[in-house]
C-alpha positions as protocol buffer text, in pm:
chain_id: "A"
residue {
  index: 1
  type: MET
  ca { x: 5 y: -12 z: 2 }
}
residue {
  index: 2
  type: ASN
  ca { x: 77 y: 317 z: -54 }
}
residue {
  index: 3
  type: ASN
  ca { x: -23 y: 504 z: 200 }
}
residue {
  index: 4
  type: LYS
  ca { x: 158 y: 471 z: 504 }
}
residue {
  index: 5
  type: SER
  ca { x: -93 y: 581 z: 704 }
}
residue {
  index: 6
  type: LEU
  ca { x: -317 y: 261 z: 583 }
}
residue {
  index: 7
  type: GLN
  ca { x: -272 y: -84 z: 775 }
}
residue {
  index: 8
  type: ILE
  ca { x: -526 y: -416 z: 708 }
}
residue {
  index: 9
  type: ALA
  ca { x: -707 y: -598 z: 1053 }
}
residue {
  index: 10
  type: THR
  ca { x: -855 y: -976 z: 905 }
}
residue {
  index: 11
  type: LEU
  ca { x: -1060 y: -1080 z: 1200 }
}
residue {
  index: 12
  type: GLY
  ca { x: -1392 y: -1302 z: 1205 }
}
residue {
  index: 13
  type: GLY
  ca { x: -1611 y: -1292 z: 1386 }
}
residue {
  index: 14
  type: GLY
  ca { x: -1892 y: -1574 z: 1335 }
}
residue {
  index: 15
  type: CYS
  ca { x: -2079 y: -1497 z: 1001 }
}
residue {
  index: 16
  type: PHE
  ca { x: -1869 y: -1273 z: 761 }
}
residue {
  index: 17
  type: TRP
  ca { x: -2123 y: -1151 z: 630 }
}
residue {
  index: 18
  type: CYS
  ca { x: -2265 y: -951 z: 967 }
}
residue {
  index: 19
  type: THR
  ca { x: -1882 y: -852 z: 1070 }
}
residue {
  index: 20
  type: GLU
  ca { x: -1795 y: -667 z: 718 }
}
residue {
  index: 21
  type: ALA
  ca { x: -2154 y: -475 z: 794 }
}
residue {
  index: 22
  type: VAL
  ca { x: -2065 y: -351 z: 1109 }
}
residue {
  index: 23
  type: PHE
  ca { x: -1711 y: -231 z: 990 }
}
residue {
  index: 24
  type: GLN
  ca { x: -1852 y: -56 z: 673 }
}
residue {
  index: 25
  type: GLU
  ca { x: -2002 y: 150 z: 854 }
}
residue {
  index: 26
  type: VAL
  ca { x: -1729 y: 254 z: 1073 }
}
residue {
  index: 27
  type: LYS
  ca { x: -1522 y: 618 z: 1008 }
}
residue {
  index: 28
  type: GLY
  ca { x: -1181 y: 551 z: 900 }
}
residue {
  index: 29
  type: VAL
  ca { x: -1237 y: 250 z: 742 }
}
residue {
  index: 30
  type: GLU
  ca { x: -1158 y: 246 z: 334 }
}
residue {
  index: 31
  type: LYS
  ca { x: -1238 y: -102 z: 287 }
}
residue {
  index: 32
  type: VAL
  ca { x: -1379 y: -447 z: 393 }
}
residue {
  index: 33
  type: VAL
  ca { x: -1315 y: -784 z: 206 }
}
residue {
  index: 34
  type: SER
  ca { x: -1479 y: -1071 z: 273 }
}
residue {
  index: 35
  type: GLY
  ca { x: -1354 y: -1408 z: 291 }
}
residue {
  index: 36
  type: TYR
  ca { x: -1172 y: -1686 z: 417 }
}
residue {
  index: 37
  type: ALA
  ca { x: -842 y: -1772 z: 618 }
}
residue {
  index: 38
  type: GLY
  ca { x: -687 y: -2057 z: 865 }
}
residue {
  index: 39
  type: GLY
  ca { x: -730 y: -2361 z: 731 }
}
residue {
  index: 40
  type: ASN
  ca { x: -562 y: -2640 z: 605 }
}
residue {
  index: 41
  type: ALA
  ca { x: -738 y: -2739 z: 298 }
}
residue {
  index: 42
  type: PRO
  ca { x: -512 y: -2708 z: -16 }
}
residue {
  index: 43
  type: GLY
  ca { x: -619 y: -2422 z: -280 }
}
residue {
  index: 44
  type: LYS
  ca { x: -893 y: -2153 z: -282 }
}
residue {
  index: 45
  type: PRO
  ca { x: -1146 y: -2230 z: -80 }
}
residue {
  index: 46
  type: THR
  ca { x: -1549 y: -2227 z: -207 }
}
residue {
  index: 47
  type: TYR
  ca { x: -1868 y: -2087 z: 53 }
}
residue {
  index: 48
  type: ARG
  ca { x: -1936 y: -2457 z: 66 }
}
residue {
  index: 49
  type: GLU
  ca { x: -1619 y: -2622 z: 94 }
}
residue {
  index: 50
  type: ILE
  ca { x: -1590 y: -2327 z: 461 }
}
residue {
  index: 51
  type: CYS
  ca { x: -1985 y: -2443 z: 535 }
}
residue {
  index: 52
  type: SER
  ca { x: -1902 y: -2836 z: 582 }
}
residue {
  index: 53
  type: GLY
  ca { x: -1652 y: -2717 z: 865 }
}
residue {
  index: 54
  type: LEU
  ca { x: -1413 y: -2940 z: 710 }
}
residue {
  index: 55
  type: THR
  ca { x: -1094 y: -2691 z: 559 }
}
residue {
  index: 56
  type: GLY
  ca { x: -1048 y: -2478 z: 905 }
}
residue {
  index: 57
  type: HIS
  ca { x: -1086 y: -2178 z: 745 }
}
residue {
  index: 58
  type: ALA
  ca { x: -1325 y: -1933 z: 963 }
}
residue {
  index: 59
  type: GLU
  ca { x: -1487 y: -1664 z: 775 }
}
residue {
  index: 60
  type: VAL
  ca { x: -1305 y: -1332 z: 835 }
}
residue {
  index: 61
  type: ILE
  ca { x: -1309 y: -1017 z: 623 }
}
residue {
  index: 62
  type: GLN
  ca { x: -1008 y: -755 z: 580 }
}
residue {
  index: 63
  type: ILE
  ca { x: -1007 y: -457 z: 670 }
}
residue {
  index: 64
  type: THR
  ca { x: -854 y: -133 z: 464 }
}
residue {
  index: 65
  type: PHE
  ca { x: -824 y: 206 z: 741 }
}
residue {
  index: 66
  type: ASP
  ca { x: -629 y: 437 z: 813 }
}
residue {
  index: 67
  type: SER
  ca { x: -463 y: 477 z: 1135 }
}
residue {
  index: 68
  type: ASN
  ca { x: -504 y: 825 z: 1101 }
}
residue {
  index: 69
  type: ILE
  ca { x: -898 y: 851 z: 1191 }
}
residue {
  index: 70
  type: ILE
  ca { x: -901 y: 531 z: 1328 }
}
residue {
  index: 71
  type: THR
  ca { x: -660 y: 366 z: 1561 }
}
residue {
  index: 72
  type: PHE
  ca { x: -540 y: -73 z: 1525 }
}
residue {
  index: 73
  type: GLU
  ca { x: -731 y: -99 z: 1940 }
}
residue {
  index: 74
  type: ASP
  ca { x: -999 y: 42 z: 1802 }
}
residue {
  index: 75
  type: ILE
  ca { x: -1109 y: -120 z: 1589 }
}
residue {
  index: 76
  type: LEU
  ca { x: -1043 y: -415 z: 1802 }
}
residue {
  index: 77
  type: VAL
  ca { x: -1279 y: -207 z: 2050 }
}
residue {
  index: 78
  type: VAL
  ca { x: -1561 y: -204 z: 1757 }
}
residue {
  index: 79
  type: PHE
  ca { x: -1499 y: -625 z: 1643 }
}
residue {
  index: 80
  type: MET
  ca { x: -1493 y: -728 z: 2041 }
}
residue {
  index: 81
  type: THR
  ca { x: -1818 y: -579 z: 2156 }
}
residue {
  index: 82
  type: THR
  ca { x: -2009 y: -643 z: 1837 }
}
residue {
  index: 83
  type: HIS
  ca { x: -2014 y: -998 z: 1844 }
}
residue {
  index: 84
  type: ASP
  ca { x: -1931 y: -1284 z: 2165 }
}
residue {
  index: 85
  type: PRO
  ca { x: -1580 y: -1322 z: 2172 }
}
residue {
  index: 86
  type: THR
  ca { x: -1692 y: -1619 z: 2469 }
}
residue {
  index: 87
  type: THR
  ca { x: -1846 y: -1882 z: 2270 }
}
residue {
  index: 88
  type: LEU
  ca { x: -1623 y: -2106 z: 2122 }
}
residue {
  index: 89
  type: ASN
  ca { x: -1696 y: -2179 z: 1818 }
}
residue {
  index: 90
  type: GLN
  ca { x: -1923 y: -2015 z: 1737 }
}
residue {
  index: 91
  type: GLN
  ca { x: -2187 y: -1672 z: 1710 }
}
residue {
  index: 92
  type: GLY
  ca { x: -2626 y: -1738 z: 1764 }
}
residue {
  index: 93
  type: ALA
  ca { x: -2772 y: -1987 z: 1576 }
}
residue {
  index: 94
  type: ASP
  ca { x: -2387 y: -2094 z: 1335 }
}
residue {
  index: 95
  type: ARG
  ca { x: -2208 y: -2329 z: 1532 }
}
residue {
  index: 96
  type: GLY
  ca { x: -1852 y: -2495 z: 1355 }
}
residue {
  index: 97
  type: THR
  ca { x: -1504 y: -2416 z: 1355 }
}
residue {
  index: 98
  type: GLN
  ca { x: -1533 y: -2131 z: 1047 }
}
residue {
  index: 99
  type: TYR
  ca { x: -1689 y: -1908 z: 1303 }
}
residue {
  index: 100
  type: ARG
  ca { x: -1505 y: -1865 z: 1540 }
}
residue {
  index: 101
  type: SER
  ca { x: -1352 y: -1525 z: 1683 }
}
residue {
  index: 102
  type: VAL
  ca { x: -1006 y: -1483 z: 1586 }
}
residue {
  index: 103
  type: ILE
  ca { x: -772 y: -1190 z: 1515 }
}
residue {
  index: 104
  type: TYR
  ca { x: -474 y: -1181 z: 1236 }
}
residue {
  index: 105
  type: TYR
  ca { x: -275 y: -1019 z: 1299 }
}
residue {
  index: 106
  type: GLU
  ca { x: 65 y: -889 z: 1067 }
}
residue {
  index: 107
  type: ASN
  ca { x: 287 y: -804 z: 1293 }
}
residue {
  index: 108
  type: GLU
  ca { x: 418 y: -859 z: 1620 }
}
residue {
  index: 109
  type: THR
  ca { x: 269 y: -465 z: 1732 }
}
residue {
  index: 110
  type: GLN
  ca { x: -90 y: -575 z: 1627 }
}
residue {
  index: 111
  type: HIS
  ca { x: 30 y: -876 z: 1799 }
}
residue {
  index: 112
  type: LYS
  ca { x: 35 y: -695 z: 2125 }
}
residue {
  index: 113
  type: ILE
  ca { x: -237 y: -449 z: 2107 }
}
residue {
  index: 114
  type: ALA
  ca { x: -485 y: -761 z: 2047 }
}
residue {
  index: 115
  type: GLU
  ca { x: -363 y: -937 z: 2350 }
}
residue {
  index: 116
  type: GLU
  ca { x: -420 y: -627 z: 2542 }
}
residue {
  index: 117
  type: VAL
  ca { x: -729 y: -508 z: 2422 }
}
residue {
  index: 118
  type: ILE
  ca { x: -849 y: -823 z: 2531 }
}
residue {
  index: 119
  type: LYS
  ca { x: -687 y: -811 z: 2880 }
}
residue {
  index: 120
  type: GLN
  ca { x: -879 y: -451 z: 2853 }
}
residue {
  index: 121
  type: ILE
  ca { x: -1228 y: -637 z: 2790 }
}
residue {
  index: 122
  type: GLN
  ca { x: -1224 y: -898 z: 2996 }
}
residue {
  index: 123
  type: PRO
  ca { x: -1392 y: -764 z: 3250 }
}
residue {
  index: 124
  type: TYR
  ca { x: -1697 y: -671 z: 3132 }
}
residue {
  index: 125
  type: TYR
  ca { x: -1786 y: -1029 z: 3017 }
}
residue {
  index: 126
  type: SER
  ca { x: -1868 y: -1199 z: 3299 }
}
residue {
  index: 127
  type: ASN
  ca { x: -1715 y: -1550 z: 3071 }
}
residue {
  index: 128
  type: LYS
  ca { x: -1389 y: -1593 z: 2934 }
}
residue {
  index: 129
  type: ILE
  ca { x: -1266 y: -1501 z: 2634 }
}
residue {
  index: 130
  type: VAL
  ca { x: -1231 y: -1747 z: 2392 }
}
residue {
  index: 131
  type: THR
  ca { x: -1124 y: -1482 z: 2045 }
}
residue {
  index: 132
  type: GLU
  ca { x: -792 y: -1660 z: 1892 }
}
residue {
  index: 133
  type: ILE
  ca { x: -527 y: -1413 z: 1802 }
}
residue {
  index: 134
  type: SER
  ca { x: -281 y: -1579 z: 1547 }
}
residue {
  index: 135
  type: PRO
  ca { x: 15 y: -1458 z: 1305 }
}
residue {
  index: 136
  type: LEU
  ca { x: -241 y: -1402 z: 1010 }
}
residue {
  index: 137
  type: PRO
  ca { x: -200 y: -1688 z: 770 }
}
residue {
  index: 138
  type: ILE
  ca { x: -287 y: -1628 z: 360 }
}
residue {
  index: 139
  type: PHE
  ca { x: -659 y: -1510 z: 349 }
}
residue {
  index: 140
  type: TYR
  ca { x: -863 y: -1611 z: 15 }
}
residue {
  index: 141
  type: GLU
  ca { x: -1137 y: -1327 z: -116 }
}
residue {
  index: 142
  type: ALA
  ca { x: -1470 y: -1528 z: -84 }
}
residue {
  index: 143
  type: GLU
  ca { x: -1627 y: -1526 z: -414 }
}
residue {
  index: 144
  type: GLN
  ca { x: -1809 y: -1241 z: -521 }
}
residue {
  index: 145
  type: GLU
  ca { x: -2223 y: -1305 z: -361 }
}
residue {
  index: 146
  type: HIS
  ca { x: -2111 y: -1263 z: -67 }
}
residue {
  index: 147
  type: GLN
  ca { x: -1859 y: -906 z: -141 }
}
residue {
  index: 148
  type: ASN
  ca { x: -2105 y: -588 z: 25 }
}
residue {
  index: 149
  type: TYR
  ca { x: -2356 y: -872 z: 122 }
}
residue {
  index: 150
  type: TYR
  ca { x: -2574 y: -677 z: 391 }
}
residue {
  index: 151
  type: ARG
  ca { x: -2632 y: -418 z: 208 }
}
residue {
  index: 152
  type: GLU
  ca { x: -2691 y: -552 z: -88 }
}
residue {
  index: 153
  type: ASN
  ca { x: -2943 y: -857 z: 69 }
}
residue {
  index: 154
  type: THR
  ca { x: -3115 y: -556 z: 308 }
}
residue {
  index: 155
  type: GLN
  ca { x: -3458 y: -741 z: 252 }
}
residue {
  index: 156
  type: GLN
  ca { x: -3349 y: -1094 z: 373 }
}
residue {
  index: 157
  type: GLY
  ca { x: -3422 y: -1307 z: 670 }
}
residue {
  index: 158
  type: TYR
  ca { x: -3058 y: -1296 z: 825 }
}
residue {
  index: 159
  type: CYS
  ca { x: -3003 y: -989 z: 797 }
}
residue {
  index: 160
  type: SER
  ca { x: -3302 y: -879 z: 921 }
}
residue {
  index: 161
  type: PHE
  ca { x: -3272 y: -1082 z: 1258 }
}
residue {
  index: 162
  type: VAL
  ca { x: -2928 y: -1094 z: 1269 }
}
residue {
  index: 163
  type: ILE
  ca { x: -2704 y: -872 z: 1148 }
}
residue {
  index: 164
  type: GLU
  ca { x: -2962 y: -513 z: 1215 }
}
residue {
  index: 165
  type: PRO
  ca { x: -2980 y: -574 z: 1575 }
}
residue {
  index: 166
  type: LYS
  ca { x: -2580 y: -575 z: 1537 }
}
residue {
  index: 167
  type: LEU
  ca { x: -2625 y: -277 z: 1360 }
}
residue {
  index: 168
  type: ALA
  ca { x: -2811 y: -85 z: 1652 }
}
residue {
  index: 169
  type: LYS
  ca { x: -2605 y: -201 z: 1898 }
}
residue {
  index: 170
  type: LEU
  ca { x: -2324 y: -7 z: 1709 }
}
residue {
  index: 171
  type: ARG
  ca { x: -2415 y: 241 z: 1644 }
}
residue {
  index: 172
  type: LYS
  ca { x: -2616 y: 311 z: 1996 }
}
residue {
  index: 173
  type: LEU
  ca { x: -2206 y: 227 z: 2190 }
}
residue {
  index: 174
  type: TYR
  ca { x: -2068 y: 409 z: 1917 }
}
residue {
  index: 175
  type: ALA
  ca { x: -2195 y: 698 z: 1682 }
}
residue {
  index: 176
  type: ASP
  ca { x: -1942 y: 905 z: 1699 }
}
residue {
  index: 177
  type: LYS
  ca { x: -1681 y: 623 z: 1545 }
}
residue {
  index: 178
  type: LEU
  ca { x: -1917 y: 648 z: 1290 }
}
residue {
  index: 179
  type: LYS
  ca { x: -1917 y: 740 z: 902 }
}
């Protein structure tokens, strides 16, 4: 990337449609791409393969953000408070390792920030945070129909019943951080 203030954050918080919708509203976020990471299946995985739970990949988003507008720490705080980081391999009714809570870090600075944010956020949860923190593996961009999903499918039931409440929480907690 040419602009030194642009950074990447790769996060998995269950279904990538939800996390994508959340971060598309955050000030300083330039781009959000849904995809897969963290598995061991050979070649580029498909959504169908991911849903089988056999690839080891998680549904993730890759966020390009301007660190002059929003910090990596702030990205993680929004992330950790707009999904449930205390449920292992599950978000709501979505179950399986592909729905795990994960922070993939690009460098040691991001690694340290991730550990510190989890330590700071833990007292707000009664259950232990189980979010995985791992080095960024290969990121595979998801198929086109999974990009911009909420914006293109707002009338779909999943969007109304699962994504809308997450967006309402985001708007309530972080009005000052929204576009």
